GULUMPA-244299 format. One record per residue: residue number from 1; residue in one letter; chain; x, y, z of N, C-alpha, C, O, CB in turn. Coordinates in Angstrom, 1 decimal. Glycine has a CB too. Layout:
# residues N
(pafi NUM; 'A'; 'A'; (X; Y; Z); (X; Y; Z); (X; Y; Z); (X; Y; Z); (X; Y; Z))
...
END
This chain:
# residues 151
(pafi 1; 'M'; 'A'; (109.7; 95.6; 68.5); (108.7; 94.6; 68.9); (108.3; 93.8; 67.7); (108.1; 94.3; 66.6); (107.4; 95.3; 69.5))
(pafi 2; 'K'; 'A'; (108.3; 92.5; 67.8); (108.0; 91.6; 66.7); (106.4; 91.6; 66.5); (105.7; 91.4; 67.4); (108.5; 90.2; 67.0))
(pafi 3; 'C'; 'A'; (106.0; 91.7; 65.2); (104.6; 91.7; 64.8); (104.1; 90.3; 65.1); (104.7; 89.3; 64.6); (104.4; 92.1; 63.3))
(pafi 4; 'P'; 'A'; (103.0; 90.1; 65.9); (102.4; 88.8; 66.1); (101.8; 88.2; 64.9); (101.5; 87.0; 64.9); (101.4; 88.9; 67.3))
(pafi 5; 'F'; 'A'; (101.6; 88.9; 63.8); (100.9; 88.4; 62.6); (101.9; 87.9; 61.6); (101.7; 86.9; 61.0); (100.0; 89.5; 62.1))
(pafi 6; 'C'; 'A'; (103.0; 88.7; 61.3); (103.9; 88.3; 60.2); (105.3; 88.1; 60.7); (106.2; 87.6; 60.0); (103.9; 89.4; 59.2))
(pafi 7; 'G'; 'A'; (105.6; 88.5; 62.0); (107.0; 88.3; 62.5); (108.0; 89.4; 62.2); (109.1; 89.3; 62.6); (107.5; 87.0; 62.0))
(pafi 8; 'N'; 'A'; (107.5; 90.4; 61.5); (108.4; 91.6; 61.2); (108.9; 92.3; 62.4); (108.1; 92.4; 63.4); (107.7; 92.6; 60.2))
(pafi 9; 'D'; 'A'; (110.1; 92.7; 62.4); (110.7; 93.4; 63.6); (110.4; 94.9; 63.7); (110.7; 95.5; 64.7); (112.2; 93.2; 63.6))
(pafi 10; 'E'; 'A'; (109.9; 95.5; 62.6); (109.7; 96.9; 62.6); (108.3; 97.3; 62.7); (107.4; 96.8; 62.0); (110.4; 97.5; 61.4))
(pafi 11; 'D'; 'A'; (108.0; 98.2; 63.6); (106.6; 98.8; 63.7); (106.7; 100.2; 64.1); (107.8; 100.8; 64.4); (105.8; 98.0; 64.7))
(pafi 12; 'K'; 'A'; (105.6; 100.9; 64.1); (105.5; 102.2; 64.6); (104.4; 102.4; 65.7); (103.4; 101.7; 65.6); (105.3; 103.2; 63.4))
(pafi 13; 'V'; 'A'; (104.7; 103.2; 66.6); (103.7; 103.5; 67.7); (102.7; 104.4; 67.2); (103.0; 105.5; 66.8); (104.4; 104.0; 69.0))
(pafi 14; 'V'; 'A'; (101.4; 104.0; 67.2); (100.3; 104.8; 66.8); (99.7; 105.6; 67.9); (99.3; 106.8; 67.7); (99.2; 103.9; 66.1))
(pafi 15; 'D'; 'A'; (99.7; 105.0; 69.1); (99.0; 105.7; 70.2); (99.7; 105.2; 71.5); (100.0; 104.0; 71.6); (97.5; 105.4; 70.3))
(pafi 16; 'S'; 'A'; (99.9; 106.1; 72.5); (100.4; 105.7; 73.8); (99.5; 106.4; 74.9); (99.2; 107.5; 74.8); (101.9; 106.1; 74.0))
(pafi 17; 'R'; 'A'; (99.2; 105.6; 75.9); (98.5; 106.2; 77.0); (98.8; 105.4; 78.3); (99.0; 104.2; 78.3); (97.0; 106.2; 76.8))
(pafi 18; 'P'; 'A'; (98.8; 106.2; 79.4); (99.1; 105.5; 80.7); (97.9; 104.7; 81.2); (96.7; 105.0; 80.9); (99.4; 106.6; 81.8))
(pafi 19; 'T'; 'A'; (98.2; 103.6; 81.8); (97.2; 102.7; 82.4); (97.6; 102.4; 83.9); (98.7; 102.8; 84.3); (96.9; 101.4; 81.6))
(pafi 20; 'D'; 'A'; (96.7; 101.8; 84.6); (97.0; 101.4; 86.0); (97.5; 102.6; 86.8); (98.5; 102.5; 87.5); (98.0; 100.2; 86.0))
(pafi 21; 'E'; 'A'; (96.8; 103.7; 86.7); (97.2; 104.9; 87.5); (98.6; 105.3; 87.2); (99.3; 105.8; 88.1); (97.0; 104.7; 89.0))
(pafi 22; 'G'; 'A'; (99.1; 105.2; 86.0); (100.4; 105.6; 85.6); (101.5; 104.6; 85.8); (102.7; 105.0; 85.6); (100.7; 106.9; 86.3))
(pafi 23; 'L'; 'A'; (101.2; 103.4; 86.3); (102.2; 102.4; 86.6); (102.6; 101.7; 85.3); (103.6; 101.0; 85.3); (101.7; 101.5; 87.6))
(pafi 24; 'S'; 'A'; (101.8; 101.8; 84.3); (102.2; 101.1; 83.0); (101.7; 102.0; 81.8); (100.9; 102.9; 82.0); (101.7; 99.7; 82.9))
(pafi 25; 'I'; 'A'; (102.3; 101.7; 80.7); (101.9; 102.4; 79.4); (101.3; 101.4; 78.4); (102.0; 100.4; 78.1); (103.1; 103.2; 78.9))
(pafi 26; 'R'; 'A'; (100.2; 101.7; 77.9); (99.6; 100.9; 76.8); (100.0; 101.6; 75.5); (99.8; 102.8; 75.3); (98.0; 100.8; 76.9))
(pafi 27; 'R'; 'A'; (100.6; 100.8; 74.6); (101.0; 101.3; 73.3); (100.3; 100.5; 72.2); (100.2; 99.3; 72.2); (102.5; 101.2; 73.1))
(pafi 28; 'R'; 'A'; (99.7; 101.3; 71.3); (99.1; 100.7; 70.1); (100.1; 100.8; 69.0); (100.6; 101.9; 68.7); (97.7; 101.5; 69.7))
(pafi 29; 'R'; 'A'; (100.4; 99.7; 68.4); (101.5; 99.6; 67.4); (100.9; 99.2; 66.0); (99.9; 98.5; 66.0); (102.6; 98.7; 67.8))
(pafi 30; 'E'; 'A'; (101.6; 99.6; 65.0); (101.3; 99.1; 63.6); (102.5; 98.6; 62.9); (103.5; 99.3; 62.9); (100.6; 100.3; 62.8))
(pafi 31; 'C'; 'A'; (102.4; 97.4; 62.4); (103.5; 96.8; 61.7); (103.7; 97.5; 60.3); (102.8; 97.8; 59.6); (103.2; 95.2; 61.4))
(pafi 32; 'T'; 'A'; (105.0; 97.8; 60.1); (105.3; 98.5; 58.8); (105.3; 97.6; 57.6); (105.2; 98.1; 56.5); (106.7; 99.2; 59.0))
(pafi 33; 'K'; 'A'; (105.3; 96.3; 57.8); (105.2; 95.4; 56.7); (103.8; 95.0; 56.3); (103.4; 95.2; 55.1); (106.0; 94.1; 57.0))
(pafi 34; 'C'; 'A'; (103.0; 94.5; 57.3); (101.7; 94.0; 56.9); (100.6; 94.9; 57.3); (99.4; 94.8; 56.8); (101.4; 92.7; 57.6))
(pafi 35; 'G'; 'A'; (100.9; 96.0; 58.1); (99.9; 97.0; 58.4); (99.0; 96.6; 59.6); (98.1; 97.4; 59.9); (99.1; 97.3; 57.2))
(pafi 36; 'S'; 'A'; (99.2; 95.4; 60.1); (98.3; 95.0; 61.3); (98.6; 95.8; 62.5); (99.8; 96.2; 62.7); (98.5; 93.5; 61.5))
(pafi 37; 'R'; 'A'; (97.6; 96.0; 63.3); (97.8; 96.7; 64.6); (97.7; 95.7; 65.8); (96.9; 94.8; 65.8); (96.7; 97.8; 64.7))
(pafi 38; 'F'; 'A'; (98.5; 96.0; 66.8); (98.5; 95.2; 68.0); (98.9; 96.1; 69.2); (99.4; 97.2; 69.0); (99.5; 94.0; 67.9))
(pafi 39; 'T'; 'A'; (98.6; 95.6; 70.4); (98.8; 96.4; 71.6); (99.9; 95.7; 72.5); (99.9; 94.5; 72.6); (97.4; 96.5; 72.4))
(pafi 40; 'T'; 'A'; (100.7; 96.6; 73.0); (101.7; 96.1; 74.0); (101.6; 97.0; 75.3); (101.1; 98.1; 75.2); (103.2; 96.3; 73.4))
(pafi 41; 'Y'; 'A'; (102.1; 96.4; 76.3); (102.1; 97.1; 77.6); (103.5; 97.2; 78.1); (104.3; 96.2; 78.0); (101.1; 96.4; 78.7))
(pafi 42; 'E'; 'A'; (103.9; 98.3; 78.7); (105.2; 98.5; 79.2); (105.1; 98.9; 80.7); (104.3; 99.8; 81.0); (105.9; 99.6; 78.4))
(pafi 43; 'K'; 'A'; (105.9; 98.3; 81.5); (105.9; 98.8; 82.9); (107.3; 98.6; 83.5); (108.1; 97.8; 83.0); (104.9; 98.0; 83.8))
(pafi 44; 'V'; 'A'; (107.6; 99.3; 84.5); (108.9; 99.3; 85.2); (109.1; 97.9; 85.8); (108.2; 97.4; 86.5); (109.0; 100.4; 86.2))
(pafi 45; 'E'; 'A'; (110.2; 97.4; 85.6); (110.6; 96.1; 86.2); (111.2; 96.4; 87.6); (112.2; 97.1; 87.7); (111.5; 95.3; 85.3))
(pafi 46; 'T'; 'A'; (110.6; 95.9; 88.6); (111.1; 96.1; 90.0); (111.7; 94.8; 90.5); (111.2; 93.7; 90.3); (110.0; 96.6; 90.9))
(pafi 47; 'V'; 'A'; (112.8; 95.0; 91.2); (113.5; 93.9; 91.8); (112.9; 93.8; 93.2); (112.9; 94.8; 93.9); (115.1; 94.0; 91.8))
(pafi 48; 'P'; 'A'; (112.5; 92.6; 93.7); (111.9; 92.6; 95.0); (113.0; 92.9; 96.1); (114.2; 92.5; 96.0); (111.4; 91.2; 95.3))
(pafi 49; 'L'; 'A'; (112.6; 93.7; 97.0); (113.5; 94.0; 98.1); (113.4; 93.0; 99.2); (112.3; 92.6; 99.6); (113.1; 95.4; 98.7))
(pafi 50; 'M'; 'A'; (114.5; 92.4; 99.6); (114.6; 91.4; 100.6); (115.0; 92.0; 101.9); (115.9; 92.9; 102.0); (115.5; 90.2; 100.2))
(pafi 51; 'V'; 'A'; (114.3; 91.6; 103.0); (114.6; 92.0; 104.4); (115.4; 90.9; 105.1); (115.0; 89.8; 105.1); (113.3; 92.4; 105.1))
(pafi 52; 'V'; 'A'; (116.6; 91.3; 105.6); (117.4; 90.4; 106.4); (117.1; 90.6; 107.8); (117.3; 91.6; 108.4); (118.9; 90.6; 106.1))
(pafi 53; 'K'; 'A'; (116.5; 89.5; 108.4); (116.1; 89.6; 109.8); (117.3; 89.4; 110.8); (118.4; 89.0; 110.3); (115.0; 88.6; 110.1))
(pafi 54; 'K'; 'A'; (117.1; 89.6; 112.1); (118.2; 89.5; 113.0); (118.8; 88.1; 113.1); (120.0; 87.9; 113.3); (117.7; 89.9; 114.4))
(pafi 55; 'D'; 'A'; (118.0; 87.1; 112.8); (118.5; 85.7; 112.8); (119.1; 85.3; 111.5); (119.5; 84.1; 111.4); (117.3; 84.7; 113.2))
(pafi 56; 'G'; 'A'; (119.2; 86.2; 110.6); (119.9; 85.9; 109.3); (118.9; 85.4; 108.2); (119.4; 85.3; 107.0); (120.9; 84.9; 109.5))
(pafi 57; 'T'; 'A'; (117.7; 85.1; 108.5); (116.7; 84.7; 107.5); (116.3; 85.9; 106.6); (116.4; 87.0; 107.1); (115.5; 84.0; 108.1))
(pafi 58; 'R'; 'A'; (115.8; 85.6; 105.5); (115.4; 86.6; 104.5); (114.0; 86.4; 104.1); (113.5; 85.3; 104.0); (116.3; 86.6; 103.3))
(pafi 59; 'Q'; 'A'; (113.3; 87.5; 104.0); (111.9; 87.5; 103.5); (111.6; 88.7; 102.6); (112.3; 89.7; 102.8); (110.9; 87.3; 104.6))
(pafi 60; 'A'; 'A'; (110.6; 88.6; 101.8); (110.3; 89.8; 100.9); (109.8; 90.9; 101.8); (109.1; 90.7; 102.8); (109.2; 89.3; 99.9))
(pafi 61; 'F'; 'A'; (110.1; 92.1; 101.4); (109.7; 93.3; 102.1); (108.2; 93.4; 102.0); (107.5; 93.1; 101.0); (110.3; 94.6; 101.4))
(pafi 62; 'D'; 'A'; (107.6; 93.7; 103.2); (106.1; 93.8; 103.3); (105.8; 95.2; 104.0); (106.0; 95.3; 105.2); (105.5; 92.6; 104.1))
(pafi 63; 'R'; 'A'; (105.3; 96.1; 103.2); (105.0; 97.4; 103.8); (103.9; 97.4; 104.9); (103.9; 98.2; 105.7); (104.5; 98.3; 102.7))
(pafi 64; 'N'; 'A'; (103.1; 96.3; 104.8); (102.0; 96.2; 105.9); (102.6; 96.0; 107.2); (102.0; 96.3; 108.2); (101.1; 95.1; 105.5))
(pafi 65; 'K'; 'A'; (103.8; 95.4; 107.3); (104.4; 95.2; 108.6); (104.8; 96.6; 109.2); (104.7; 96.8; 110.4); (105.6; 94.3; 108.5))
(pafi 66; 'I'; 'A'; (105.4; 97.4; 108.4); (105.7; 98.8; 108.8); (104.5; 99.6; 109.2); (104.4; 100.2; 110.2); (106.5; 99.6; 107.7))
(pafi 67; 'L'; 'A'; (103.5; 99.5; 108.4); (102.2; 100.1; 108.6); (101.6; 99.7; 110.0); (101.2; 100.5; 110.8); (101.2; 99.9; 107.5))
(pafi 68; 'G'; 'A'; (101.6; 98.4; 110.2); (101.1; 97.8; 111.5); (101.9; 98.3; 112.7); (101.2; 98.7; 113.7); (101.1; 96.3; 111.5))
(pafi 69; 'G'; 'A'; (103.2; 98.4; 112.6); (104.0; 98.9; 113.7); (103.7; 100.4; 114.0); (103.7; 100.8; 115.1); (105.4; 98.7; 113.4))
(pafi 70; 'I'; 'A'; (103.6; 101.2; 112.9); (103.3; 102.6; 113.1); (101.9; 102.8; 113.7); (101.7; 103.6; 114.6); (103.5; 103.3; 111.8))
(pafi 71; 'V'; 'A'; (100.9; 102.1; 113.2); (99.6; 102.2; 113.7); (99.5; 101.9; 115.1); (98.9; 102.6; 115.9); (98.6; 101.3; 112.9))
(pafi 72; 'K'; 'A'; (100.2; 100.8; 115.5); (100.2; 100.4; 117.0); (100.9; 101.5; 117.8); (100.4; 101.8; 118.9); (100.9; 99.1; 117.1))
(pafi 73; 'A'; 'A'; (102.0; 102.1; 117.3); (102.7; 103.1; 118.1); (101.9; 104.4; 118.2); (102.0; 105.1; 119.2); (104.0; 103.4; 117.4))
(pafi 74; 'C'; 'A'; (101.1; 104.7; 117.2); (100.3; 105.9; 117.1); (98.9; 105.8; 117.7); (98.1; 106.7; 117.6); (100.2; 106.4; 115.7))
(pafi 75; 'E'; 'A'; (98.6; 104.6; 118.2); (97.3; 104.4; 118.8); (96.9; 105.4; 119.8); (97.7; 105.7; 120.7); (97.2; 102.9; 119.3))
(pafi 76; 'K'; 'A'; (95.7; 106.0; 119.7); (95.2; 107.0; 120.7); (96.1; 108.3; 120.7); (96.2; 109.0; 121.7); (95.1; 106.4; 122.1))
(pafi 77; 'R'; 'A'; (96.8; 108.5; 119.6); (97.6; 109.7; 119.5); (96.9; 110.6; 118.4); (96.2; 110.1; 117.5); (99.0; 109.4; 119.1))
(pafi 78; 'P'; 'A'; (97.2; 111.9; 118.4); (96.6; 112.8; 117.4); (97.4; 112.7; 116.0); (97.8; 113.8; 115.5); (96.6; 114.3; 117.9))
(pafi 79; 'V'; 'A'; (97.4; 111.5; 115.5); (98.1; 111.3; 114.2); (97.1; 110.8; 113.2); (96.4; 109.7; 113.5); (99.3; 110.4; 114.4))
(pafi 80; 'S'; 'A'; (96.9; 111.4; 112.1); (95.8; 111.0; 111.2); (96.3; 109.8; 110.3); (97.5; 109.5; 110.2); (95.5; 112.2; 110.2))
(pafi 81; 'V'; 'A'; (95.4; 109.1; 109.7); (95.6; 108.0; 108.8); (96.5; 108.5; 107.6); (97.4; 107.8; 107.2); (94.3; 107.4; 108.4))
(pafi 82; 'Q'; 'A'; (96.2; 109.7; 107.2); (96.9; 110.3; 106.0); (98.4; 110.5; 106.4); (99.3; 110.2; 105.6); (96.3; 111.6; 105.6))
(pafi 83; 'Q'; 'A'; (98.6; 111.0; 107.6); (100.0; 111.2; 108.1); (100.7; 109.8; 108.1); (101.9; 109.7; 107.7); (100.0; 111.9; 109.4))
(pafi 84; 'I'; 'A'; (100.1; 108.8; 108.6); (100.7; 107.5; 108.7); (101.0; 106.9; 107.3); (102.0; 106.4; 107.1); (99.7; 106.5; 109.5))
(pafi 85; 'E'; 'A'; (100.0; 107.0; 106.4); (100.2; 106.6; 105.0); (101.4; 107.3; 104.4); (102.2; 106.7; 103.7); (98.9; 106.8; 104.2))
(pafi 86; 'K'; 'A'; (101.4; 108.6; 104.6); (102.5; 109.4; 104.0); (103.8; 108.9; 104.5); (104.8; 108.9; 103.8); (102.3; 110.9; 104.3))
(pafi 87; 'L'; 'A'; (103.9; 108.7; 105.8); (105.1; 108.2; 106.5); (105.5; 106.8; 105.9); (106.7; 106.6; 105.6); (104.9; 108.1; 108.0))
(pafi 88; 'V'; 'A'; (104.6; 105.9; 105.8); (104.9; 104.6; 105.2); (105.4; 104.7; 103.8); (106.4; 104.1; 103.4); (103.7; 103.6; 105.3))
(pafi 89; 'D'; 'A'; (104.7; 105.6; 103.0); (105.1; 105.8; 101.6); (106.5; 106.3; 101.5); (107.3; 105.9; 100.7); (104.2; 106.8; 100.9))
(pafi 90; 'S'; 'A'; (106.8; 107.3; 102.4); (108.2; 107.9; 102.5); (109.2; 106.8; 102.8); (110.3; 106.8; 102.2); (108.2; 109.0; 103.5))
(pafi 91; 'I'; 'A'; (109.0; 106.0; 103.8); (109.9; 105.0; 104.2); (110.1; 104.0; 103.1); (111.3; 103.6; 102.8); (109.5; 104.3; 105.5))
(pafi 92; 'E'; 'A'; (109.0; 103.5; 102.5); (109.1; 102.6; 101.4); (109.9; 103.1; 100.2); (110.8; 102.4; 99.7); (107.7; 102.1; 100.9))
(pafi 93; 'A'; 'A'; (109.7; 104.4; 99.9); (110.4; 105.0; 98.8); (111.9; 105.1; 99.1); (112.7; 104.9; 98.3); (109.8; 106.4; 98.5))
(pafi 94; 'Q'; 'A'; (112.2; 105.5; 100.4); (113.6; 105.6; 100.8); (114.3; 104.2; 100.7); (115.5; 104.2; 100.3); (113.7; 106.1; 102.2))
(pafi 95; 'L'; 'A'; (113.6; 103.2; 101.0); (114.2; 101.8; 101.0); (114.5; 101.4; 99.5); (115.5; 100.9; 99.2); (113.3; 100.8; 101.7))
(pafi 96; 'Y'; 'A'; (113.4; 101.6; 98.6); (113.6; 101.3; 97.2); (114.6; 102.2; 96.5); (115.3; 101.7; 95.6); (112.2; 101.3; 96.5))
(pafi 97; 'N'; 'A'; (114.6; 103.4; 96.9); (115.6; 104.4; 96.2); (117.0; 104.2; 96.7); (117.9; 104.7; 96.0); (115.2; 105.8; 96.6))
(pafi 98; 'S'; 'A'; (117.2; 103.4; 97.7); (118.6; 103.1; 98.2); (119.3; 102.2; 97.2); (120.5; 102.0; 97.2); (118.6; 102.5; 99.6))
(pafi 99; 'M'; 'A'; (118.5; 101.6; 96.3); (119.0; 100.7; 95.2); (119.7; 99.4; 95.8); (120.4; 98.7; 95.1); (120.0; 101.4; 94.4))
(pafi 100; 'K'; 'A'; (119.4; 99.1; 97.1); (119.9; 97.9; 97.7); (118.9; 96.8; 97.4); (117.7; 97.0; 97.3); (120.1; 98.1; 99.2))
(pafi 101; 'K'; 'A'; (119.4; 95.6; 97.2); (118.5; 94.4; 97.0); (118.1; 93.8; 98.3); (117.1; 93.1; 98.4); (119.2; 93.4; 96.1))
(pafi 102; 'E'; 'A'; (119.0; 94.0; 99.4); (118.7; 93.5; 100.7); (118.9; 94.7; 101.7); (119.8; 95.5; 101.6); (119.6; 92.3; 101.0))
(pafi 103; 'V'; 'A'; (118.0; 94.7; 102.7); (118.1; 95.7; 103.7); (117.8; 95.0; 105.1); (116.9; 94.1; 105.1); (117.1; 96.9; 103.5))
(pafi 104; 'S'; 'A'; (118.5; 95.4; 106.1); (118.4; 94.7; 107.4); (117.2; 95.3; 108.2); (116.8; 96.4; 107.9); (119.7; 94.8; 108.2))
(pafi 105; 'T'; 'A'; (116.6; 94.5; 109.1); (115.5; 95.0; 109.9); (116.1; 96.2; 110.8); (115.3; 97.1; 111.2); (115.0; 93.9; 110.8))
(pafi 106; 'T'; 'A'; (117.3; 96.1; 111.1); (117.9; 97.2; 111.9); (117.9; 98.5; 111.1); (117.5; 99.6; 111.7); (119.4; 96.9; 112.3))
(pafi 107; 'E'; 'A'; (118.2; 98.5; 109.8); (118.2; 99.7; 109.0); (116.8; 100.3; 108.9); (116.5; 101.4; 109.1); (118.7; 99.5; 107.6))
(pafi 108; 'I'; 'A'; (115.8; 99.3; 108.7); (114.4; 99.7; 108.6); (113.9; 100.4; 109.9); (113.3; 101.4; 109.9); (113.5; 98.5; 108.2))
(pafi 109; 'G'; 'A'; (114.3; 99.7; 111.0); (113.9; 100.2; 112.3); (114.5; 101.6; 112.6); (113.7; 102.5; 113.2); (114.4; 99.3; 113.4))
(pafi 110; 'E'; 'A'; (115.7; 101.8; 112.3); (116.3; 103.2; 112.5); (115.6; 104.2; 111.6); (115.4; 105.4; 112.1); (117.8; 103.1; 112.2))
(pafi 111; 'I'; 'A'; (115.4; 103.9; 110.4); (114.7; 104.9; 109.5); (113.3; 105.2; 110.1); (112.9; 106.3; 110.1); (114.5; 104.3; 108.0))
(pafi 112; 'L'; 'A'; (112.6; 104.2; 110.5); (111.3; 104.3; 111.1); (111.3; 105.1; 112.3); (110.4; 106.0; 112.5); (110.7; 102.9; 111.4))
(pafi 113; 'M'; 'A'; (112.3; 104.9; 113.2); (112.3; 105.6; 114.5); (112.6; 107.1; 114.2); (112.1; 108.0; 114.9); (113.4; 105.0; 115.4))
(pafi 114; 'T'; 'A'; (113.5; 107.4; 113.3); (113.8; 108.8; 112.9); (112.6; 109.5; 112.5); (112.3; 110.6; 112.8); (114.9; 108.9; 111.9))
(pafi 115; 'A'; 'A'; (111.8; 108.8; 111.6); (110.6; 109.4; 111.1); (109.5; 109.6; 112.2); (108.8; 110.6; 112.2); (110.0; 108.5; 109.9))
(pafi 116; 'L'; 'A'; (109.4; 108.6; 113.0); (108.4; 108.7; 114.1); (108.8; 109.8; 115.1); (107.9; 110.5; 115.7); (108.3; 107.4; 114.9))
(pafi 117; 'K'; 'A'; (110.1; 110.0; 115.3); (110.5; 111.1; 116.3); (110.0; 112.5; 115.8); (109.6; 113.3; 116.6); (112.0; 111.1; 116.4))
(pafi 118; 'D'; 'A'; (110.0; 112.7; 114.5); (109.5; 113.9; 113.9); (108.0; 114.0; 113.9); (107.4; 115.1; 114.0); (110.1; 114.1; 112.5))
(pafi 119; 'L'; 'A'; (107.3; 112.9; 113.8); (105.9; 112.9; 113.7); (105.2; 113.0; 115.1); (104.4; 113.9; 115.3); (105.4; 111.6; 113.0))
(pafi 120; 'D'; 'A'; (105.6; 112.2; 116.0); (105.0; 112.2; 117.3); (105.9; 111.5; 118.3); (106.3; 110.3; 118.2); (103.6; 111.4; 117.3))
(pafi 121; 'Q'; 'A'; (106.4; 112.3; 119.3); (107.4; 111.8; 120.2); (106.9; 110.6; 121.1); (107.7; 109.7; 121.5); (107.9; 112.9; 121.1))
(pafi 122; 'V'; 'A'; (105.6; 110.6; 121.5); (105.1; 109.5; 122.3); (105.0; 108.3; 121.5); (105.4; 107.2; 122.0); (103.6; 109.9; 122.8))
(pafi 123; 'A'; 'A'; (104.6; 108.4; 120.2); (104.6; 107.2; 119.3); (106.1; 106.7; 119.1); (106.3; 105.5; 119.0); (104.0; 107.6; 117.9))
(pafi 124; 'Y'; 'A'; (107.0; 107.6; 119.1); (108.4; 107.3; 118.9); (108.9; 106.4; 120.1); (109.5; 105.4; 120.0); (109.3; 108.5; 118.8))
(pafi 125; 'V'; 'A'; (108.5; 106.9; 121.3); (109.0; 106.2; 122.6); (108.3; 104.8; 122.6); (108.9; 103.8; 123.0); (108.6; 107.0; 123.8))
(pafi 126; 'R'; 'A'; (107.0; 104.8; 122.2); (106.3; 103.5; 122.2); (107.0; 102.5; 121.3); (107.3; 101.3; 121.6); (104.8; 103.7; 121.8))
(pafi 127; 'F'; 'A'; (107.3; 103.0; 120.1); (108.0; 102.1; 119.1); (109.3; 101.7; 119.6); (109.7; 100.5; 119.5); (108.0; 102.8; 117.7))
(pafi 128; 'A'; 'A'; (110.1; 102.7; 120.1); (111.4; 102.4; 120.6); (111.5; 101.4; 121.7); (112.4; 100.5; 121.8); (112.1; 103.7; 121.1))
(pafi 129; 'S'; 'A'; (110.5; 101.4; 122.6); (110.4; 100.5; 123.7); (110.3; 99.0; 123.2); (110.9; 98.1; 123.9); (109.3; 100.8; 124.6))
(pafi 130; 'V'; 'A'; (109.6; 98.8; 122.1); (109.5; 97.5; 121.6); (110.7; 97.2; 120.7); (111.3; 96.1; 120.8); (108.2; 97.3; 120.8))
(pafi 131; 'Y'; 'A'; (111.1; 98.1; 119.8); (112.2; 97.9; 118.9); (113.5; 97.7; 119.6); (114.3; 96.8; 119.3); (112.3; 99.1; 117.9))
(pafi 132; 'R'; 'A'; (113.8; 98.5; 120.6); (115.1; 98.4; 121.3); (115.0; 97.5; 122.5); (116.0; 97.3; 123.2); (115.5; 99.8; 121.8))
(pafi 133; 'E'; 'A'; (113.8; 96.9; 122.7); (113.6; 95.9; 123.7); (114.1; 96.4; 125.1); (115.0; 95.8; 125.7); (114.4; 94.6; 123.4))
(pafi 134; 'F'; 'A'; (113.5; 97.5; 125.5); (113.8; 98.0; 126.8); (113.5; 96.9; 127.9); (112.4; 96.4; 127.9); (113.0; 99.3; 127.1))
(pafi 135; 'K'; 'A'; (114.5; 96.6; 128.7); (114.4; 95.6; 129.7); (113.9; 96.1; 131.1); (113.3; 95.4; 131.9); (115.7; 94.9; 129.9))
(pafi 136; 'D'; 'A'; (114.2; 97.4; 131.3); (113.9; 98.0; 132.6); (113.6; 99.5; 132.5); (113.7; 100.0; 131.4); (115.0; 97.7; 133.7))
(pafi 137; 'I'; 'A'; (113.2; 100.1; 133.6); (112.8; 101.5; 133.6); (114.0; 102.4; 133.3); (113.9; 103.5; 132.8); (112.2; 101.9; 134.9))
(pafi 138; 'D'; 'A'; (115.2; 101.9; 133.6); (116.4; 102.7; 133.4); (116.7; 103.0; 131.9); (117.0; 104.1; 131.5); (117.7; 102.1; 134.1))
(pafi 139; 'T'; 'A'; (116.5; 101.9; 131.1); (116.7; 102.1; 129.7); (115.7; 103.0; 129.1); (115.9; 103.8; 128.2); (116.7; 100.7; 128.9))
(pafi 140; 'F'; 'A'; (114.5; 102.9; 129.6); (113.4; 103.7; 129.2); (113.6; 105.1; 129.5); (113.5; 106.0; 128.7); (112.0; 103.2; 129.8))
(pafi 141; 'M'; 'A'; (114.1; 105.4; 130.7); (114.4; 106.8; 131.2); (115.6; 107.4; 130.4); (115.6; 108.5; 130.1); (114.7; 106.8; 132.7))
(pafi 142; 'A'; 'A'; (116.5; 106.5; 130.0); (117.7; 107.0; 129.2); (117.2; 107.5; 127.9); (117.7; 108.5; 127.4); (118.7; 105.9; 129.1))
(pafi 143; 'E'; 'A'; (116.3; 106.8; 127.3); (115.7; 107.2; 126.0); (114.9; 108.5; 126.1); (115.1; 109.4; 125.3); (114.8; 106.1; 125.4))
(pafi 144; 'L'; 'A'; (114.2; 108.6; 127.2); (113.4; 109.8; 127.4); (114.4; 111.0; 127.6); (114.1; 112.1; 127.2); (112.5; 109.6; 128.6))
(pafi 145; 'S'; 'A'; (115.4; 110.8; 128.3); (116.4; 111.8; 128.6); (117.0; 112.3; 127.3); (117.3; 113.5; 127.1); (117.5; 111.3; 129.5))
(pafi 146; 'K'; 'A'; (117.3; 111.4; 126.4); (117.9; 111.8; 125.1); (116.9; 112.7; 124.3); (117.3; 113.7; 123.7); (118.2; 110.6; 124.2))
(pafi 147; 'I'; 'A'; (115.6; 112.4; 124.4); (114.6; 113.2; 123.7); (114.5; 114.6; 124.4); (114.4; 115.6; 123.7); (113.2; 112.5; 123.8))
(pafi 148; 'M'; 'A'; (114.6; 114.6; 125.7); (114.5; 115.9; 126.4); (115.7; 116.8; 126.1); (115.6; 118.0; 126.0); (114.4; 115.7; 127.9))
(pafi 149; 'K'; 'A'; (116.9; 116.2; 126.0); (118.1; 117.0; 125.6); (118.0; 117.6; 124.2); (118.5; 118.7; 124.0); (119.4; 116.1; 125.7))
(pafi 150; 'E'; 'A'; (117.4; 116.8; 123.3); (117.2; 117.3; 121.9); (116.3; 118.5; 121.8); (116.4; 119.3; 120.9); (116.8; 116.2; 121.0))
(pafi 151; 'K'; 'A'; (115.4; 118.6; 122.8); (114.4; 119.7; 122.7); (115.2; 120.9; 123.2); (114.6; 122.0; 123.2); (113.2; 119.5; 123.7))
END
């Protein structure tokens, strides 16, 4: 790190401590040439995750959209806010850990449906009916039959 006072390239770290709930590190440095002290901040550089929609357009990943879909599916169900938050955190982590720069809405939907199936089967069917665009009662019954066979 270059000293902001004399331009020297060499310094030593005097103190380090986490900030922003552990999302960054504050470092207190001392220049080995002039002895001046200065502060730097270090944080992980994240590449924005892009979502490829069915029509081919791209937009930045928005966890609130996943949260909204899950909340709507779990409405009037015995699912706590903590369970929903944990589920959204898990899905978001899975997407970012995939190391992909782009992910399709189809992939997100499938991950979400798998997670909802384990959390609450009624919420799963509600979400699936919108996500898979059930056109009639037969498609709906086919999905219910799959769930019943898995039990």
